[in-house]
C-alpha positions, 0 to 999 in steps of 0.5 A: 210132128218132128221139131226142127232148128229152122227159125223164122225168116229174118224180119226188120228187126234183126240183131247182129248175132241172129244176122251172123247166124243166119249167114254162116248157116246158109251163105258162107262158113264161119271161117270164111265170114271171120276172114271177111270181117277180121276176126278169129273163127272163135269170135264168130262162133261166139257171135252166132251163139249169142 
């Protein structure tokens, strides 16, 4: 059996960090997210790491 990095689907108890990580993994890049929220890409990377 192979280990994966997949996370469980988002549920009703979602932290901001988890949301950032999920969005930047599957929808937009961290750079695009940074522009959208007015933060640096480094800040977004830190958010996604928790």
